[in-house]
N, CA, C and O atoms as a DFTB+ gen file, in Angstrom:
344 C
 N C O
     1  1     -24.271       3.774     -14.124
     2  2     -23.345       5.260     -14.338
     3  2     -22.808       5.065     -15.421
     4  3     -22.302       3.976     -15.692
     5  1     -22.817       6.282     -16.409
     6  2     -21.839       5.704     -17.149
     7  2     -20.481       6.819     -16.985
     8  3     -20.463       7.982     -16.580
     9  1     -19.536       6.051     -17.413
    10  2     -18.157       6.472     -16.625
    11  2     -17.079       6.854     -18.176
    12  3     -15.932       6.519     -18.471
    13  1     -17.985       7.584     -18.790
    14  2     -17.805       8.177     -20.127
    15  2     -17.926      10.094     -19.810
    16  3     -17.070      10.944     -20.055
    17  1     -19.958      10.360     -18.912
    18  2     -19.862      11.279     -18.529
    19  2     -18.774      11.913     -17.627
    20  3     -18.086      11.360     -16.769
    21  1     -18.783      13.084     -17.989
    22  2     -17.853      13.675     -16.648
    23  2     -18.319      14.091     -15.757
    24  3     -17.545      14.377     -14.843
    25  1     -19.825      14.348     -15.543
    26  2     -20.432      14.364     -14.069
    27  2     -20.457      13.259     -13.072
    28  3     -20.221      13.209     -11.865
    29  1     -20.833      12.357     -14.008
    30  2     -20.866      10.844     -13.383
    31  2     -19.555      10.622     -12.311
    32  3     -19.529      10.297     -11.124
    33  1     -18.114      11.065     -13.628
    34  2     -16.825      10.785     -12.423
    35  2     -16.776      11.639     -11.300
    36  3     -16.383      11.177     -10.228
    37  1     -17.091      12.716     -11.388
    38  2     -17.470      13.775     -10.598
    39  2     -18.159      13.255      -9.243
    40  3     -17.653      13.380      -8.128
    41  1     -19.384      12.657      -9.517
    42  2     -19.878      12.361      -8.616
    43  2     -19.546      11.247      -8.250
    44  3     -19.914      11.106      -7.083
    45  1     -18.700       9.771      -8.875
    46  2     -17.468       9.254      -7.927
    47  2     -17.011       9.508      -6.966
    48  3     -16.968       9.062      -5.820
    49  1     -16.463      10.690      -7.785
    50  2     -14.767      11.406      -6.577
    51  2     -15.474      11.714      -5.780
    52  3     -14.788      11.897      -4.775
    53  1     -17.032      12.003      -5.457
    54  2     -17.472      13.163      -4.290
    55  2     -17.752      11.598      -3.153
    56  3     -17.536      11.506      -1.945
    57  1     -18.202      10.722      -3.955
    58  2     -18.754       9.058      -3.112
    59  2     -17.206       8.528      -2.501
    60  3     -16.451       7.798      -3.142
    61  1     -16.972       8.969      -1.374
    62  2     -15.440       8.230      -1.009
    63  2     -15.613       6.846      -0.747
    64  3     -14.703       6.040      -0.944
    65  1     -16.885       6.483      -0.252
    66  2     -16.919       4.753      -0.150
    67  2     -16.971       4.285      -1.826
    68  3     -16.070       3.687      -2.414
    69  1     -17.942       4.615      -2.256
    70  2     -17.681       4.202      -3.842
    71  2     -16.293       4.096      -4.275
    72  3     -15.731       3.062      -4.636
    73  1     -15.624       5.669      -4.180
    74  2     -14.344       5.348      -4.501
    75  2     -13.167       4.537      -4.116
    76  3     -12.180       4.250      -4.793
    77  1     -13.500       4.186      -2.741
    78  2     -12.761       3.285      -1.923
    79  2     -13.036       1.839      -2.659
    80  3     -12.126       1.199      -3.186
    81  1     -14.342       1.427      -2.629
    82  2     -14.381       0.086      -3.262
    83  2     -13.914       0.055      -4.447
    84  3     -13.102      -0.865      -4.546
    85  1     -14.085       0.795      -5.665
    86  2     -13.049       0.876      -6.924
    87  2     -11.997       0.615      -6.457
    88  3     -11.636      -0.556      -6.567
    89  1     -11.250       1.417      -5.877
    90  2      -9.928       1.451      -6.361
    91  2      -9.412       0.171      -5.204
    92  3      -8.264      -0.270      -5.267
    93  1     -10.096      -0.179      -4.495
    94  2      -9.782      -1.676      -3.306
    95  2      -9.819      -3.393      -4.492
    96  3      -9.533      -4.550      -4.185
    97  1     -10.279      -2.825      -5.775
    98  2     -10.678      -3.747      -6.369
    99  2      -9.706      -4.739      -6.894
   100  3      -8.575      -4.283      -7.060
   101  1      -9.882      -5.984      -7.192
   102  2      -8.952      -6.755      -7.796
   103  2      -8.232      -6.139      -9.298
   104  3      -7.044      -6.311      -9.569
   105  1      -9.407      -5.253     -10.363
   106  2      -9.019      -4.725     -11.187
   107  2      -8.201      -3.635     -10.953
   108  3      -7.195      -3.348     -11.602
   109  1      -8.781      -2.872      -9.754
   110  2      -7.922      -1.819      -9.936
   111  2      -5.878      -2.122      -9.310
   112  3      -4.852      -1.519      -9.623
   113  1      -6.120      -3.284      -8.387
   114  2      -4.820      -3.304      -8.237
   115  2      -4.073      -4.090      -9.546
   116  3      -2.851      -4.119      -9.690
   117  1      -4.836      -4.584     -10.272
   118  2      -4.011      -5.801     -11.495
   119  2      -3.414      -3.812     -11.827
   120  3      -2.264      -3.385     -11.732
   121  1      -4.513      -3.124     -12.155
   122  2      -4.030      -1.744     -13.155
   123  2      -3.165      -1.047     -13.032
   124  3      -2.519      -0.446     -13.891
   125  1      -3.044      -1.069     -11.642
   126  2      -1.718      -0.013     -10.883
   127  2      -0.786      -0.839     -11.254
   128  3       0.114      -0.202     -11.801
   129  1      -0.497      -2.343     -11.204
   130  2       0.267      -3.338     -11.516
   131  2       1.219      -3.128     -12.893
   132  3       2.429      -3.162     -13.122
   133  1      -0.230      -2.847     -13.827
   134  2       0.486      -2.426     -15.131
   135  2       1.132      -1.575     -15.149
   136  3       2.186      -1.588     -15.786
   137  1       0.576      -0.183     -14.215
   138  2       1.003       1.020     -14.707
   139  2       2.126       1.369     -14.007
   140  3       2.809       2.336     -14.344
   141  1       2.469       0.458     -12.765
   142  2       3.588       0.419     -12.313
   143  2       5.171      -0.063     -12.947
   144  3       6.277       0.297     -12.545
   145  1       4.807      -1.058     -14.142
   146  2       5.849      -2.087     -14.793
   147  2       6.688      -1.574     -15.557
   148  3       6.337      -0.997     -16.587
   149  1       7.584      -1.658     -15.294
   150  2       9.226      -1.112     -15.540
   151  2       9.082       0.276     -15.671
   152  3       9.532       0.926     -16.615
   153  1       8.209       0.903     -14.354
   154  2       8.225       2.542     -14.487
   155  2       9.044       2.597     -13.118
   156  3       9.038       1.606     -12.387
   157  1       9.861       3.933     -12.711
   158  2      10.260       3.596     -11.087
   159  2       9.224       4.953     -10.897
   160  3       8.399       5.558     -11.582
   161  1       9.754       5.028      -9.644
   162  2       8.424       6.011      -8.747
   163  2       8.923       7.585      -9.603
   164  3       7.999       8.197     -10.141
   165  1       9.720       7.925      -9.661
   166  2      10.038       9.415      -9.795
   167  2       8.981       9.469     -11.246
   168  3       8.021      10.196     -11.501
   169  1       9.599       8.427     -11.984
   170  2       8.758       8.740     -13.808
   171  2       7.349       9.115     -13.129
   172  3       7.019      10.274     -12.874
   173  1       6.638       8.088     -12.896
   174  2       5.517       7.907     -12.901
   175  2       5.122       9.332     -11.686
   176  3       4.364      10.275     -11.913
   177  1       5.692       9.142     -10.771
   178  2       5.523      10.783     -10.108
   179  2       5.173      12.241     -11.431
   180  3       4.205      12.908     -11.796
   181  1       6.884      12.105     -11.806
   182  2       6.857      13.250     -12.535
   183  2       5.645      12.810     -13.629
   184  3       5.487      14.030     -13.659
   185  1       4.649      12.268     -14.544
   186  2       3.557      11.881     -14.999
   187  2       2.418      12.385     -14.937
   188  3       1.653      12.964     -15.709
   189  1       2.440      11.837     -13.120
   190  2       0.909      12.676     -12.502
   191  2       1.133      14.106     -12.494
   192  3       0.430      14.972     -13.014
   193  1       2.462      14.272     -11.677
   194  2       2.437      16.448     -11.720
   195  2       2.448      16.537     -13.495
   196  3       2.210      17.733     -13.657
   197  1       2.533      16.185     -14.308
   198  2       2.197      17.284     -15.191
   199  2       1.013      16.875     -15.895
   200  3       0.547      17.647     -16.733
   201  1       0.371      15.590     -15.636
   202  2      -1.057      15.587     -15.972
   203  2      -1.836      16.809     -14.850
   204  3      -2.723      17.615     -15.133
   205  1      -1.304      16.643     -13.839
   206  2      -2.151      17.467     -13.196
   207  2      -2.026      19.724     -13.318
   208  3      -2.623      20.703     -12.870
   209  1      -0.926      19.424     -14.160
   210  2      -0.684      20.825     -14.692
   211  2      -1.320      21.001     -15.698
   212  3      -1.386      22.155     -16.121
   213  1      -1.938      20.024     -16.354
   214  2      -2.773      20.147     -17.726
   215  2      -1.727      19.371     -19.213
   216  3      -2.038      19.477     -20.399
   217  1      -0.917      18.884     -18.853
   218  2       0.036      18.402     -19.420
   219  2      -0.059      16.432     -20.070
   220  3       0.921      15.782     -20.433
   221  1      -0.953      16.121     -20.043
   222  2      -1.260      14.983     -20.490
   223  2      -1.064      14.030     -21.219
   224  3      -1.706      12.982     -21.164
   225  1       0.211      14.367     -22.302
   226  2       0.309      13.598     -23.428
   227  2       1.593      12.307     -22.684
   228  3       2.205      11.497     -23.380
   229  1       1.657      12.369     -21.970
   230  2       2.475      11.008     -21.212
   231  2       1.306      10.055     -20.888
   232  3       0.922       9.058     -21.500
   233  1       0.772      10.721     -19.581
   234  2       0.017       9.908     -18.996
   235  2      -1.843       9.331     -20.477
   236  3      -2.890       8.722     -20.259
   237  1      -1.341       9.891     -21.568
   238  2      -2.033       9.347     -22.397
   239  2      -1.692       7.756     -23.383
   240  3      -2.279       6.772     -23.833
   241  1       0.073       8.559     -23.273
   242  2       0.507       7.955     -23.766
   243  2       0.487       5.810     -23.069
   244  3       0.426       4.670     -23.529
   245  1       0.589       6.562     -21.721
   246  2       0.689       5.232     -20.932
   247  2      -0.536       4.772     -20.616
   248  3      -0.489       3.853     -19.798
   249  1      -1.741       5.114     -21.009
   250  2      -3.131       4.534     -20.685
   251  2      -3.230       3.852     -22.381
   252  3      -3.772       2.763     -22.570
   253  1      -2.824       4.402     -23.149
   254  2      -3.417       4.470     -24.599
   255  2      -2.385       2.640     -24.575
   256  3      -3.209       1.728     -24.649
   257  1      -0.834       2.080     -24.489
   258  2       0.183       1.457     -24.295
   259  2      -0.504       0.414     -23.430
   260  3      -0.342      -0.792     -23.615
   261  1      -1.277       0.925     -22.478
   262  2      -2.551      -0.593     -21.477
   263  2      -3.856      -0.959     -22.291
   264  3      -4.405      -2.038     -22.513
   265  1      -4.125       0.245     -22.625
   266  2      -5.549      -0.290     -23.414
   267  2      -5.356      -1.359     -24.492
   268  3      -6.008      -2.389     -24.663
   269  1      -4.022      -0.750     -25.376
   270  2      -3.973      -1.550     -26.746
   271  2      -3.302      -3.272     -26.249
   272  3      -2.916      -4.002     -27.162
   273  1      -3.229      -3.753     -24.846
   274  2      -2.642      -4.933     -24.387
   275  2      -4.556      -5.590     -24.579
   276  3      -5.694      -5.123     -24.541
   277  1      -3.870      -6.912     -24.786
   278  2      -5.578      -7.823     -24.084
   279  2      -6.042      -7.709     -23.500
   280  3      -7.201      -7.312     -23.376
   281  1      -4.731      -8.261     -22.395
   282  2      -5.286      -8.030     -20.380
   283  2      -5.588      -6.730     -20.431
   284  3      -6.796      -6.498     -20.400
   285  1      -4.593      -5.449     -20.525
   286  2      -4.992      -4.276     -19.943
   287  2      -6.101      -3.599     -20.633
   288  3      -6.633      -2.638     -20.077
   289  1      -6.563      -4.056     -21.952
   290  2      -7.602      -3.994     -22.556
   291  2      -9.262      -4.722     -21.604
   292  3     -10.363      -4.261     -21.302
   293  1      -8.763      -5.649     -21.491
   294  2     -10.221      -6.453     -20.302
   295  2     -10.120      -5.875     -19.169
   296  3     -11.185      -5.626     -18.603
   297  1      -8.466      -5.372     -18.289
   298  2      -9.085      -5.105     -16.927
   299  2      -9.872      -3.510     -17.147
   300  3     -10.839      -3.109     -16.498
   301  1      -9.309      -2.930     -18.003
   302  2     -10.208      -1.423     -18.550
   303  2     -11.965      -1.647     -18.654
   304  3     -12.764      -0.788     -18.283
   305  1     -12.266      -2.691     -19.109
   306  2     -13.274      -2.783     -18.937
   307  2     -14.195      -3.249     -18.073
   308  3     -15.391      -2.968     -18.009
   309  1     -13.348      -4.218     -17.200
   310  2     -13.826      -4.651     -15.973
   311  2     -13.923      -3.292     -14.633
   312  3     -14.699      -3.197     -13.681
   313  1     -13.100      -2.635     -14.957
   314  2     -12.728      -1.595     -14.207
   315  2     -14.155      -0.544     -14.352
   316  3     -14.790      -0.224     -13.347
   317  1     -14.498      -0.128     -15.587
   318  2     -15.387       0.461     -16.088
   319  2     -16.946      -0.140     -15.860
   320  3     -17.948       0.571     -15.788
   321  1     -16.928      -1.304     -15.783
   322  2     -17.884      -2.067     -15.149
   323  2     -18.382      -1.712     -13.557
   324  3     -19.465      -1.533     -13.000
   325  1     -17.252      -1.716     -13.241
   326  2     -17.235      -1.604     -11.479
   327  2     -17.336      -0.335     -11.513
   328  3     -17.402      -0.090     -10.309
   329  1     -17.399       0.735     -12.085
   330  2     -17.674       2.343     -12.197
   331  2     -18.719       2.261     -12.107
   332  3     -19.217       2.308     -10.983
   333  1     -19.494       2.105     -13.209
   334  2     -20.703       2.019     -13.909
   335  2     -21.680       1.776     -12.483
   336  3     -22.366       2.652     -11.956
   337  1     -21.560       0.518     -12.075
   338  2     -22.231      -0.597     -11.286
   339  2     -22.650       0.513      -9.868
   340  3     -23.691       0.389      -9.222
   341  1     -21.394       1.762      -9.548
   342  2     -21.284       2.483      -8.015
   343  2     -22.306       3.836      -8.308
   344  3     -22.513       4.658      -7.415
């Protein structure tokens, strides 16, 4: 599955077992740690709520900051490979 394809992503989101497996992976846990590093729960909640309403500017900036770090980029590649296998 190509994780860049919106239809494949939608299929993964409907596959609860595959989604659970990916979410419980070491890569996902490490990525969650990077997302929360230096941010409080209220800030993360606001970013998620804004994204749910269509304002993805802060979420995009957060993902870009993680993707631009060597460790973050590697985690994203590993997570993408895990998703592609599902």
